[in-house]
Jmol script that loads the backbone (N, CA, C; Angstrom):
load data "model"
ATOM      1  N   ASP A   1      23.332  33.838  42.056  1.00  0.00           N
ATOM      2  CA  ASP A   1      24.020  33.224  43.177  1.00  0.00           C
ATOM      3  C   ASP A   1      23.603  31.769  43.293  1.00  0.00           C
ATOM      4  N   LYS A   2      24.552  30.956  43.678  1.00  0.00           N
ATOM      5  CA  LYS A   2      24.263  29.542  43.857  1.00  0.00           C
ATOM      6  C   LYS A   2      24.631  29.139  45.277  1.00  0.00           C
ATOM      7  N   CYS A   3      23.920  28.167  45.787  1.00  0.00           N
ATOM      8  CA  CYS A   3      24.245  27.605  47.089  1.00  0.00           C
ATOM      9  C   CYS A   3      25.587  26.893  46.971  1.00  0.00           C
ATOM     10  N   THR A   4      26.494  27.144  47.881  1.00  0.00           N
ATOM     11  CA  THR A   4      27.794  26.467  47.839  1.00  0.00           C
ATOM     12  C   THR A   4      27.836  25.273  48.780  1.00  0.00           C
ATOM     13  N   PHE A   5      26.694  24.931  49.365  1.00  0.00           N
ATOM     14  CA  PHE A   5      26.680  23.824  50.313  1.00  0.00           C
ATOM     15  C   PHE A   5      27.127  22.524  49.663  1.00  0.00           C
ATOM     16  N   CYS A   6      26.695  22.268  48.433  1.00  0.00           N
ATOM     17  CA  CYS A   6      27.070  21.039  47.726  1.00  0.00           C
ATOM     18  C   CYS A   6      27.894  21.305  46.481  1.00  0.00           C
ATOM     19  N   ALA A   7      28.033  22.578  46.089  1.00  0.00           N
ATOM     20  CA  ALA A   7      28.663  22.887  44.809  1.00  0.00           C
ATOM     21  C   ALA A   7      30.097  23.366  44.938  1.00  0.00           C
ATOM     22  N   GLY A   8      30.582  23.571  46.151  1.00  0.00           N
ATOM     23  CA  GLY A   8      31.935  24.080  46.290  1.00  0.00           C
ATOM     24  C   GLY A   8      32.013  25.531  45.874  1.00  0.00           C
ATOM     25  N   GLY A   9      33.224  25.993  45.680  1.00  0.00           N
ATOM     26  CA  GLY A   9      33.411  27.386  45.308  1.00  0.00           C
ATOM     27  C   GLY A   9      34.391  27.497  44.167  1.00  0.00           C
ATOM     28  N   PRO A  10      35.074  28.658  44.074  1.00  0.00           N
ATOM     29  CA  PRO A  10      35.990  28.868  42.954  1.00  0.00           C
ATOM     30  C   PRO A  10      37.301  28.083  43.066  1.00  0.00           C
ATOM     31  N   GLU A  11      37.563  27.493  44.216  1.00  0.00           N
ATOM     32  CA  GLU A  11      38.794  26.730  44.379  1.00  0.00           C
ATOM     33  C   GLU A  11      38.769  25.475  43.502  1.00  0.00           C
ATOM     34  N   THR A  12      39.926  24.885  43.293  1.00  0.00           N
ATOM     35  CA  THR A  12      40.044  23.661  42.498  1.00  0.00           C
ATOM     36  C   THR A  12      39.211  22.553  43.124  1.00  0.00           C
ATOM     37  N   ASP A  13      38.490  21.811  42.262  1.00  0.00           N
ATOM     38  CA  ASP A  13      37.669  20.695  42.746  1.00  0.00           C
ATOM     39  C   ASP A  13      38.513  19.701  43.534  1.00  0.00           C
ATOM     40  N   HIS A  14      37.960  19.230  44.627  1.00  0.00           N
ATOM     41  CA  HIS A  14      38.565  18.216  45.507  1.00  0.00           C
ATOM     42  C   HIS A  14      39.829  18.704  46.219  1.00  0.00           C
ATOM     43  N   SER A  15      40.076  20.022  46.235  1.00  0.00           N
ATOM     44  CA  SER A  15      41.259  20.534  46.930  1.00  0.00           C
ATOM     45  C   SER A  15      40.962  20.680  48.420  1.00  0.00           C
ATOM     46  N   GLU A  16      42.016  20.728  49.214  1.00  0.00           N
ATOM     47  CA  GLU A  16      41.870  20.894  50.660  1.00  0.00           C
ATOM     48  C   GLU A  16      41.248  22.260  50.983  1.00  0.00           C
ATOM     49  N   ALA A  17      41.656  23.295  50.228  1.00  0.00           N
ATOM     50  CA  ALA A  17      41.102  24.639  50.454  1.00  0.00           C
ATOM     51  C   ALA A  17      39.594  24.649  50.211  1.00  0.00           C
ATOM     52  N   GLU A  18      39.163  23.987  49.148  1.00  0.00           N
ATOM     53  CA  GLU A  18      37.732  23.923  48.855  1.00  0.00           C
ATOM     54  C   GLU A  18      36.996  23.200  49.976  1.00  0.00           C
ATOM     55  N   PHE A  19      37.536  22.080  50.432  1.00  0.00           N
ATOM     56  CA  PHE A  19      36.886  21.309  51.490  1.00  0.00           C
ATOM     57  C   PHE A  19      36.792  22.116  52.777  1.00  0.00           C
ATOM     58  N   GLN A  20      37.853  22.846  53.133  1.00  0.00           N
ATOM     59  CA  GLN A  20      37.851  23.645  54.358  1.00  0.00           C
ATOM     60  C   GLN A  20      36.797  24.752  54.308  1.00  0.00           C
ATOM     61  N   LYS A  21      36.616  25.364  53.148  1.00  0.00           N
ATOM     62  CA  LYS A  21      35.661  26.469  53.029  1.00  0.00           C
ATOM     63  C   LYS A  21      34.223  26.013  52.820  1.00  0.00           C
ATOM     64  N   TYR A  22      34.030  24.953  52.006  1.00  0.00           N
ATOM     65  CA  TYR A  22      32.683  24.611  51.561  1.00  0.00           C
ATOM     66  C   TYR A  22      32.239  23.195  51.895  1.00  0.00           C
ATOM     67  N   GLY A  23      33.122  22.363  52.388  1.00  0.00           N
ATOM     68  CA  GLY A  23      32.760  20.966  52.623  1.00  0.00           C
ATOM     69  C   GLY A  23      32.834  20.179  51.324  1.00  0.00           C
ATOM     70  N   ARG A  24      32.095  19.112  51.247  1.00  0.00           N
ATOM     71  CA  ARG A  24      32.135  18.256  50.063  1.00  0.00           C
ATOM     72  C   ARG A  24      31.540  18.961  48.852  1.00  0.00           C
ATOM     73  N   ASN A  25      32.146  18.726  47.714  1.00  0.00           N
ATOM     74  CA  ASN A  25      31.636  19.256  46.451  1.00  0.00           C
ATOM     75  C   ASN A  25      30.910  18.121  45.749  1.00  0.00           C
ATOM     76  N   ARG A  26      29.636  17.961  46.060  1.00  0.00           N
ATOM     77  CA  ARG A  26      28.849  16.842  45.524  1.00  0.00           C
ATOM     78  C   ARG A  26      28.748  16.893  44.006  1.00  0.00           C
ATOM     79  N   LEU A  27      28.687  18.079  43.441  1.00  0.00           N
ATOM     80  CA  LEU A  27      28.577  18.184  41.989  1.00  0.00           C
ATOM     81  C   LEU A  27      29.842  17.679  41.307  1.00  0.00           C
ATOM     82  N   ALA A  28      31.009  18.011  41.857  1.00  0.00           N
ATOM     83  CA  ALA A  28      32.267  17.530  41.287  1.00  0.00           C
ATOM     84  C   ALA A  28      32.399  16.017  41.452  1.00  0.00           C
ATOM     85  N   GLU A  29      31.711  15.461  42.444  1.00  0.00           N
ATOM     86  CA  GLU A  29      31.724  14.009  42.657  1.00  0.00           C
ATOM     87  C   GLU A  29      30.712  13.302  41.761  1.00  0.00           C
ATOM     88  N   GLY A  30      29.971  14.072  40.952  1.00  0.00           N
ATOM     89  CA  GLY A  30      28.979  13.489  40.059  1.00  0.00           C
ATOM     90  C   GLY A  30      27.660  13.176  40.738  1.00  0.00           C
ATOM     91  N   LYS A  31      27.416  13.806  41.880  1.00  0.00           N
ATOM     92  CA  LYS A  31      26.181  13.568  42.633  1.00  0.00           C
ATOM     93  C   LYS A  31      25.266  14.781  42.520  1.00  0.00           C
ATOM     94  N   LEU A  32      23.997  14.573  42.813  1.00  0.00           N
ATOM     95  CA  LEU A  32      23.048  15.682  42.870  1.00  0.00           C
ATOM     96  C   LEU A  32      23.270  16.479  44.148  1.00  0.00           C
ATOM     97  N   PRO A  33      22.835  17.749  44.172  1.00  0.00           N
ATOM     98  CA  PRO A  33      22.862  18.494  45.430  1.00  0.00           C
ATOM     99  C   PRO A  33      22.037  17.749  46.479  1.00  0.00           C
ATOM    100  N   LEU A  34      22.452  17.817  47.715  1.00  0.00           N
ATOM    101  CA  LEU A  34      21.784  17.078  48.779  1.00  0.00           C
ATOM    102  C   LEU A  34      20.322  17.479  48.920  1.00  0.00           C
ATOM    103  N   CYS A  35      20.009  18.758  48.736  1.00  0.00           N
ATOM    104  CA  CYS A  35      18.612  19.196  48.865  1.00  0.00           C
ATOM    105  C   CYS A  35      17.734  18.497  47.830  1.00  0.00           C
ATOM    106  N   ALA A  36      18.223  18.370  46.597  1.00  0.00           N
ATOM    107  CA  ALA A  36      17.444  17.702  45.549  1.00  0.00           C
ATOM    108  C   ALA A  36      17.358  16.205  45.804  1.00  0.00           C
ATOM    109  N   GLU A  37      18.441  15.625  46.307  1.00  0.00           N
ATOM    110  CA  GLU A  37      18.450  14.185  46.549  1.00  0.00           C
ATOM    111  C   GLU A  37      17.536  13.782  47.702  1.00  0.00           C
ATOM    112  N   MET A  38      17.418  14.636  48.710  1.00  0.00           N
ATOM    113  CA  MET A  38      16.655  14.291  49.907  1.00  0.00           C
ATOM    114  C   MET A  38      15.236  14.853  49.907  1.00  0.00           C
ATOM    115  N   CYS A  39      14.858  15.616  48.895  1.00  0.00           N
ATOM    116  CA  CYS A  39      13.531  16.234  48.845  1.00  0.00           C
ATOM    117  C   CYS A  39      12.451  15.154  48.824  1.00  0.00           C
ATOM    118  N   SER A  40      11.642  15.104  49.860  1.00  0.00           N
ATOM    119  CA  SER A  40      10.644  14.035  49.983  1.00  0.00           C
ATOM    120  C   SER A  40       9.537  14.150  48.942  1.00  0.00           C
ATOM    121  N   THR A  41       9.281  15.345  48.449  1.00  0.00           N
ATOM    122  CA  THR A  41       8.230  15.512  47.440  1.00  0.00           C
ATOM    123  C   THR A  41       8.775  15.415  46.019  1.00  0.00           C
ATOM    124  N   LYS A  42      10.082  15.320  45.891  1.00  0.00           N
ATOM    125  CA  LYS A  42      10.753  15.279  44.584  1.00  0.00           C
ATOM    126  C   LYS A  42      10.450  16.529  43.760  1.00  0.00           C
ATOM    127  N   ALA A  43      10.200  17.641  44.453  1.00  0.00           N
ATOM    128  CA  ALA A  43       9.896  18.891  43.766  1.00  0.00           C
ATOM    129  C   ALA A  43      11.157  19.574  43.255  1.00  0.00           C
ATOM    130  N   LEU A  44      12.291  19.320  43.904  1.00  0.00           N
ATOM    131  CA  LEU A  44      13.543  19.934  43.477  1.00  0.00           C
ATOM    132  C   LEU A  44      14.207  19.048  42.441  1.00  0.00           C
ATOM    133  N   LEU A  45      14.483  19.601  41.287  1.00  0.00           N
ATOM    134  CA  LEU A  45      15.144  18.864  40.218  1.00  0.00           C
ATOM    135  C   LEU A  45      16.486  19.515  39.946  1.00  0.00           C
ATOM    136  N   ALA A  46      17.479  18.717  39.640  1.00  0.00           N
ATOM    137  CA  ALA A  46      18.797  19.227  39.307  1.00  0.00           C
ATOM    138  C   ALA A  46      19.399  18.333  38.245  1.00  0.00           C
ATOM    139  N   GLY A  47      20.245  18.900  37.433  1.00  0.00           N
ATOM    140  CA  GLY A  47      20.934  18.121  36.417  1.00  0.00           C
ATOM    141  C   GLY A  47      20.856  18.780  35.058  1.00  0.00           C
ATOM    142  N   ASP A  48      21.063  17.982  34.021  1.00  0.00           N
ATOM    143  CA  ASP A  48      21.041  18.448  32.649  1.00  0.00           C
ATOM    144  C   ASP A  48      19.674  19.056  32.321  1.00  0.00           C
ATOM    145  N   GLY A  49      19.680  20.194  31.664  1.00  0.00           N
ATOM    146  CA  GLY A  49      18.437  20.895  31.353  1.00  0.00           C
ATOM    147  C   GLY A  49      17.455  20.077  30.537  1.00  0.00           C
ATOM    148  N   ASP A  50      17.963  19.298  29.587  1.00  0.00           N
ATOM    149  CA  ASP A  50      17.072  18.472  28.766  1.00  0.00           C
ATOM    150  C   ASP A  50      16.404  17.386  29.595  1.00  0.00           C
ATOM    151  N   VAL A  51      17.158  16.792  30.511  1.00  0.00           N
ATOM    152  CA  VAL A  51      16.607  15.741  31.373  1.00  0.00           C
ATOM    153  C   VAL A  51      15.560  16.329  32.315  1.00  0.00           C
ATOM    154  N   VAL A  52      15.874  17.482  32.920  1.00  0.00           N
ATOM    155  CA  VAL A  52      14.934  18.138  33.827  1.00  0.00           C
ATOM    156  C   VAL A  52      13.654  18.513  33.074  1.00  0.00           C
ATOM    157  N   SER A  53      13.783  19.037  31.855  1.00  0.00           N
ATOM    158  CA  SER A  53      12.600  19.389  31.053  1.00  0.00           C
ATOM    159  C   SER A  53      11.747  18.169  30.750  1.00  0.00           C
ATOM    160  N   ALA A  54      12.397  17.056  30.424  1.00  0.00           N
ATOM    161  CA  ALA A  54      11.659  15.824  30.124  1.00  0.00           C
ATOM    162  C   ALA A  54      10.894  15.335  31.349  1.00  0.00           C
ATOM    163  N   ILE A  55      11.516  15.403  32.516  1.00  0.00           N
ATOM    164  CA  ILE A  55      10.853  14.984  33.755  1.00  0.00           C
ATOM    165  C   ILE A  55       9.656  15.890  34.029  1.00  0.00           C
ATOM    166  N   TYR A  56       9.844  17.196  33.867  1.00  0.00           N
ATOM    167  CA  TYR A  56       8.760  18.151  34.104  1.00  0.00           C
ATOM    168  C   TYR A  56       7.584  17.882  33.164  1.00  0.00           C
ATOM    169  N   ARG A  57       7.887  17.700  31.861  1.00  0.00           N
ATOM    170  CA  ARG A  57       6.820  17.416  30.893  1.00  0.00           C
ATOM    171  C   ARG A  57       6.088  16.132  31.248  1.00  0.00           C
ATOM    172  N   GLU A  58       6.832  15.104  31.643  1.00  0.00           N
ATOM    173  CA  GLU A  58       6.212  13.827  32.015  1.00  0.00           C
ATOM    174  C   GLU A  58       5.279  13.997  33.207  1.00  0.00           C
ATOM    175  N   ARG A  59       5.696  14.792  34.183  1.00  0.00           N
ATOM    176  CA  ARG A  59       4.858  15.029  35.366  1.00  0.00           C
ATOM    177  C   ARG A  59       3.579  15.764  34.993  1.00  0.00           C
ATOM    178  N   ILE A  60       3.686  16.761  34.135  1.00  0.00           N
ATOM    179  CA  ILE A  60       2.513  17.537  33.717  1.00  0.00           C
ATOM    180  C   ILE A  60       1.524  16.640  32.980  1.00  0.00           C
ATOM    181  N   VAL A  61       2.015  15.841  32.038  1.00  0.00           N
ATOM    182  CA  VAL A  61       1.144  14.978  31.245  1.00  0.00           C
ATOM    183  C   VAL A  61       0.488  13.929  32.127  1.00  0.00           C
ATOM    184  N   SER A  62       1.260  13.331  33.041  1.00  0.00           N
ATOM    185  CA  SER A  62       0.697  12.275  33.889  1.00  0.00           C
ATOM    186  C   SER A  62      -0.361  12.812  34.845  1.00  0.00           C
ATOM    187  N   ARG A  63      -0.295  14.079  35.168  1.00  0.00           N
ATOM    188  CA  ARG A  63      -1.299  14.674  36.060  1.00  0.00           C
ATOM    189  C   ARG A  63      -2.495  15.196  35.287  1.00  0.00           C
ATOM    190  N   GLY A  64      -2.404  15.197  33.970  1.00  0.00           N
ATOM    191  CA  GLY A  64      -3.524  15.620  33.149  1.00  0.00           C
ATOM    192  C   GLY A  64      -3.730  17.115  33.083  1.00  0.00           C
ATOM    193  N   PHE A  65      -2.716  17.898  33.365  1.00  0.00           N
ATOM    194  CA  PHE A  65      -2.870  19.347  33.345  1.00  0.00           C
ATOM    195  C   PHE A  65      -2.584  19.939  31.979  1.00  0.00           C
ATOM    196  N   GLY A  66      -2.039  19.156  31.074  1.00  0.00           N
ATOM    197  CA  GLY A  66      -1.634  19.714  29.789  1.00  0.00           C
ATOM    198  C   GLY A  66      -0.650  20.834  30.029  1.00  0.00           C
ATOM    199  N   SER A  67      -0.826  21.935  29.362  1.00  0.00           N
ATOM    200  CA  SER A  67       0.091  23.048  29.581  1.00  0.00           C
ATOM    201  C   SER A  67      -0.466  24.050  30.588  1.00  0.00           C
ATOM    202  N   GLY A  68      -1.643  23.795  31.128  1.00  0.00           N
ATOM    203  CA  GLY A  68      -2.248  24.708  32.093  1.00  0.00           C
ATOM    204  C   GLY A  68      -1.635  24.566  33.478  1.00  0.00           C
ATOM    205  N   ALA A  69      -1.802  25.559  34.273  1.00  0.00           N
ATOM    206  CA  ALA A  69      -1.267  25.550  35.629  1.00  0.00           C
ATOM    207  C   ALA A  69      -2.129  24.693  36.543  1.00  0.00           C
ATOM    208  N   TRP A  70      -1.531  24.190  37.593  1.00  0.00           N
ATOM    209  CA  TRP A  70      -2.249  23.387  38.577  1.00  0.00           C
ATOM    210  C   TRP A  70      -3.372  24.237  39.174  1.00  0.00           C
ATOM    211  N   GLY A  71      -4.547  23.667  39.278  1.00  0.00           N
ATOM    212  CA  GLY A  71      -5.681  24.360  39.861  1.00  0.00           C
ATOM    213  C   GLY A  71      -6.486  25.189  38.876  1.00  0.00           C
ATOM    214  N   TRP A  72      -6.019  25.297  37.645  1.00  0.00           N
ATOM    215  CA  TRP A  72      -6.703  26.117  36.647  1.00  0.00           C
ATOM    216  C   TRP A  72      -8.121  25.622  36.398  1.00  0.00           C
ATOM    217  N   GLY A  73      -8.278  24.299  36.230  1.00  0.00           N
ATOM    218  CA  GLY A  73      -9.596  23.728  35.965  1.00  0.00           C
ATOM    219  C   GLY A  73     -10.580  23.966  37.095  1.00  0.00           C
ATOM    220  N   LYS A  74     -10.094  23.984  38.324  1.00  0.00           N
ATOM    221  CA  LYS A  74     -10.958  24.225  39.479  1.00  0.00           C
ATOM    222  C   LYS A  74     -11.348  25.706  39.557  1.00  0.00           C
ATOM    223  N   ALA A  75     -10.377  26.574  39.273  1.00  0.00           N
ATOM    224  CA  ALA A  75     -10.641  28.011  39.345  1.00  0.00           C
ATOM    225  C   ALA A  75     -11.512  28.492  38.192  1.00  0.00           C
ATOM    226  N   TYR A  76     -11.348  27.855  37.038  1.00  0.00           N
ATOM    227  CA  TYR A  76     -12.087  28.269  35.845  1.00  0.00           C
ATOM    228  C   TYR A  76     -12.788  27.066  35.226  1.00  0.00           C
ATOM    229  N   PRO A  77     -13.851  26.580  35.854  1.00  0.00           N
ATOM    230  CA  PRO A  77     -14.546  25.420  35.298  1.00  0.00           C
ATOM    231  C   PRO A  77     -15.129  25.747  33.923  1.00  0.00           C
ATOM    232  N   GLY A  78     -15.177  24.744  33.085  1.00  0.00           N
ATOM    233  CA  GLY A  78     -15.726  24.950  31.750  1.00  0.00           C
ATOM    234  C   GLY A  78     -14.675  25.295  30.719  1.00  0.00           C
ATOM    235  N   GLY A  79     -13.409  25.284  31.121  1.00  0.00           N
ATOM    236  CA  GLY A  79     -12.330  25.474  30.153  1.00  0.00           C
ATOM    237  C   GLY A  79     -12.059  26.906  29.751  1.00  0.00           C
ATOM    238  N   ALA A  80     -12.422  27.892  30.565  1.00  0.00           N
ATOM    239  CA  ALA A  80     -12.101  29.282  30.233  1.00  0.00           C
ATOM    240  C   ALA A  80     -10.597  29.450  30.186  1.00  0.00           C
ATOM    241  N   SER A  81     -10.105  30.213  29.228  1.00  0.00           N
ATOM    242  CA  SER A  81      -8.661  30.408  29.141  1.00  0.00           C
ATOM    243  C   SER A  81      -8.256  31.847  29.179  1.00  0.00           C
TER     244      SER A  81
END
end "model"
wireframe off; spacefill off
backbone 0.3
color backbone group
């Protein structure tokens, strides 16, 4: 299931029926979902899978976590895996 708040529904994009049922279809307008656009922590990502993966990898590397989960080093000092 997907949120239809910004994605519209099965009706034709930009049609009056779609607007009446779902409001603006931000995805059909080429915009991100409003929740992702307004997220103050930038935790919500939306878009092309390759772009989202690249952003995620960049965030992990810049935080120094490598492939480990956040908090792993604190929970398991000494590099236990």
